N, C-alpha and C positions, 0 to 999 in steps of 0.2 A: 504494500500500500504506500502511495506517495502523498505527502502532505504539502500543500502550498505554503511556502515560507512567507512570513510576515516581515522579512527584513527590508529595510530602506536603503541599506548599503550592502555591498558584497563584503568579502573578507576585508576588514578595515585595518587589521594589524597583523603583520607577518614578521616573524623573527628569523634572522639568519642563524642557522644552528651551528653549534661548535661542539665537537665531541671531546674537548680537552678533559672534561670531568667524567665522561662515560667510561664504564669499565670495559676493557678490551675483551674480557672473557665472557661478557654477558650473553646469554642465549637470546638471539634476536630472530628466531624462527617465526615467520608470519607477521613480523612487525610492519606497519604501514610506512610508506616513504614520507608521508606528511600527515598532519592531523589538524583538526579545527575544533575549537571549543565554542559551543553555543552559549551566549551570554545574555544580554538584555539590551535595552535602548541606550544610546549615547547620552551621557549626563547622569546615568544611573550607576550604582555601585557594581552591579554585575559586570558591566563592560570593562571598567577599570580593573577590577579584581581579576576577571577572567583573562584579560590581556596580560596581566602580571604573571599568573601561574602558567599560562601557555608559553610565555617567553622563557621562564625558568626551565620548564620541562624540555623545550626545544634545545636550549643551550646545553643542559646536562646530558641529555640522551643523544644529542647529535641528530635529531630528526626535525625537519622544518615544521613549524607549527604557528598558529595564529588564532585570533579571536574573531568571532562573527557576531554582528548585531542580529538579535532575534527578538521575538515577542516575550521572552522571559521564561519563567519556570514551567508553565503548562506546555508551551511550544517546545521547550528543550526536552521535556519528557517524551513528547511525540517524536521529535527528530532523532533522539538517541535510541529510543525503542525500535524504530524502523531501520536504524543504521545509517540514516542520511548524514548524521554527525556522530563521530566516535565518542566525543566528550560533551558535557554540558553542565549546567548548574540548576538546582531546584531547591524548593523549600519543602518541609515535611507535609504541610497541608496539601499543596498541589500534587505532591508525590503520592500521597494516600488516595486522593481522588482519582488520579490517573491509573493507579494499580487496580482500583475498584471499577474501572470502566466509566468514570464520570468526567473524563477530560473533554471539554467542549469542542476540541479540535476533531475528535473521533469518538463521539458518544457510543458507549457499549463495548469499546475495545479495551480489554485489560492490558495496560502497558507494563508488562512484566520483564521486558528485555532491557530495561534501564536499571543498572545496578549501582549500589552505593560505592563510592570511591574514597572520599575523605571528608571530614567535617570542615566547614568553612568558617562560619560566624553566625551570630544571631541577627535576624532582621528586625529592628525596632519599627513600630508603627508610629509615625509622628505627623503632626499637622503644622503647616506653615501658612501664614497670611501676611499681607503687608501691614506694617504698623499703622499706616494711615487709615486702614479699614476699621480700626477700633476693636477688632476681634482678638480677644485675649484668652478665651476659654471656649470649650465645646458649646456651652450654653449660649455664647454670644453669636454663634453661627446662625444667620437669619434663615427663615423658611424660604426655600427655593434657591438657596445659594448655589452658585456654579462651582462644583468641586472637581478638580482634576485628580483622577485615580491612577494615572500611569497607563502603560500600554495595555491594550485589551488582552485578557487572559493572564496577566501578571499576578504575582502574589497580592499586590496591593489592590488590583482591580477585582480579584476574586473574593477577598476578605474585607477590605476596608468599607465598601458600601454596606455590607451586612452589619459591620460594627456600628456604623453611623446610624443605621436604622434601629439597631438595638438600643442606641442612646437617644433615640427620638428625634434625630436630625432629618429634616426634609430638604432634599437637594436635587439639582439637575446634574446628571452624571456626564462627565467629559473624560475622554481618553486621549492619550498621546505619549510621546517620549518625554522623559523628565526635562530635558533642556527646552523642548518646545513649550511644555506646560509652565516652566519657570518664566519664559518670555511672555506667555499669555497672562500670568499673574501680574507681572511687572507692568504690562500694558492695560491692566484693568479689565481683561476679558474673562478672568476667573476671580472668584472670591477667596478660594482656599485651595491648597494642594494637600492631599492626603498621601504621604509617602510611606511606602514599606520598602526599605532598602537599608543596606549596611551603612553605618555612619562613619565619617561624615558623608552625606550625600553630596556629590559634586555640584548638583544643581542648586542646592541650598547654600553651599559655600559661595558659589558664584553670585547668587541673589543677594546675600547679606553684604557682599563686597560692593554692591552697586546701589542698594536701597535698604532702608530700615525695615526689618521684618519682625514678626512675632512667631516664636516657636512655641506652640501651644501644648502643654502637658495635660494628661488626664488627671482628674481628681481621684482620690483613693476609691471613692464609690464607683466611678466610671471604670477604673482599672479592674476592680473586683467583678463588676458586671460583665466585662468583656472576657476576662480569663475564665469565668464560669460558663460562658457560652461558646467559646472558640478554642482551637488547639494552640493556645499561646500561653506564655508565662510572664509574670511581672518583670519589668526591666527599667533601668534608669539610664538615660542618655547623659554621659558625663559632661560636666560644665565646660571642660576644655575642648569639647567637640566642635563647638561653634563660638565665634566671638560674641554672638548675640546673647548666649546663655550666661547668666551670672550664678546659677546654681544647677544641680542635676535636675533633669526633667523626667517626670514620671511617665512611663510608657509601657507597652507590652511587646513581646518579641516572639519570633518563630525561627527555628534553626534552619540553616542552609547546608546543603551537601553537594559536593561535586559528584557527578554521575558518569558512568561509562557504559557503552554498549556491552552487554553481558558476554558477547561472543569475541571480544577483543582478546588477543593472546595474554595468558596469565603473566608471563614475564614482562610484557610491555606495560601493563597496568601496575604491576609491582614496582617497576622502575620509575614510573611516573609518580606514584604515590611517594616513593622514597625521595625523589627530587624535591617535592613540595614540603613534605613533613619533616625532613631532616635538617632544615635550616629556616626556622621561623623568622629570624631577624631579616633574612633576605626577602621573605614573603611580606613582612610588615613594611619593608622599604618600597614595595610595589603598591600597597594599599593598607591604611591603618586598620581596616576591618579585620585584617589577617592576624591581629593580636589574639584572636580566639581560634586560629587554625592550629590547634595543638592535639597531639596524639590522645591525650586523656579524654577528649570529648568524643571518641569513637562511639560511645554508648548512647549518644543523642539520636542515633538512627534507630527507630523502632518500627519502621515501615517497610523499607526496601530490602530485598535480598542483596547481600554483599557480592561484589565481583570477587572471584576466587583469589586473584592477585592482590587485591586490596585487603581481603580478609587475612591472607598469609602475612602481609606486612604488619598489620596491627597485632596479630598474634605473636609474631616474632619480636616486635620492637616496642609494643605498648602493653604487653601482657593481656591483650583483649581475650575475653572469654566469649567468643562468638559461636553459638551452637551451629551444628551442621545444617539445621533446618533453616537458618538465616543466610546460608551461602548458596549462591546460584549453582545448580547442577549437583548438589550434594544430596 
């Protein structure tokens, strides 16, 4: 089955590979000559983070690789499941829905060929408005507000509208890439942007450098209501994340995982995971969200089957107790 890609650009970041750090004796049977990582929209965390780990894997393994703009987690599950892309990134909610056949790209198709690869970071759900709007809380959002929820089918677009409805907000739903929505907010075409992306979100950082914004936190009651209704956990956005913040901002979050097509060679995925997980400082230098890209968070995946190569890496290097029932093909 072939899915129409929602990309607005082709491969936008390609890295020249260098095999200086690759192990000469590594079993490369069946390895691809190149690879692409499905990310998200430009201006969002997925694209920046995905470009970073694609570059690291390409350099360490000596295989040409790059990142591709996509529609985000739901589309990445579809593209990796079908093998149109070898790698991608998703969040636990869209992953669970896709495995259960509830992905809107292909309703009724269980996407079980997208395997867990490594933990990335938590995606906070946050709200931004122009300071000039006077919106400083969820309760301030006026009925009929024009809210940008990110790319269609993204984690934000899948869950944030439901969260807003849970909190009693009436709105007009708008979709688009984060950079585009940021421009619309600045031009007065949107009232609010509801972000679900690793922080700092590039579009928010760019906005606050150009205009005064309000980063709106949830109240304790709103946070409790959302965590009780959706697969998210309490989270605080650190005060040093944005220049606008003077104190931590109360939020909720959902874990992100890198994914691999389950049929990729075990040795290739093992080596790719090793390249990313063995040097966190290098990952953090590509994107600050990678501060949570740590081996001990392997157990945050409770939804997807593990790729055998990834499972072997975490068992050998992180003491992971992954049952055979959670490993593809076992």
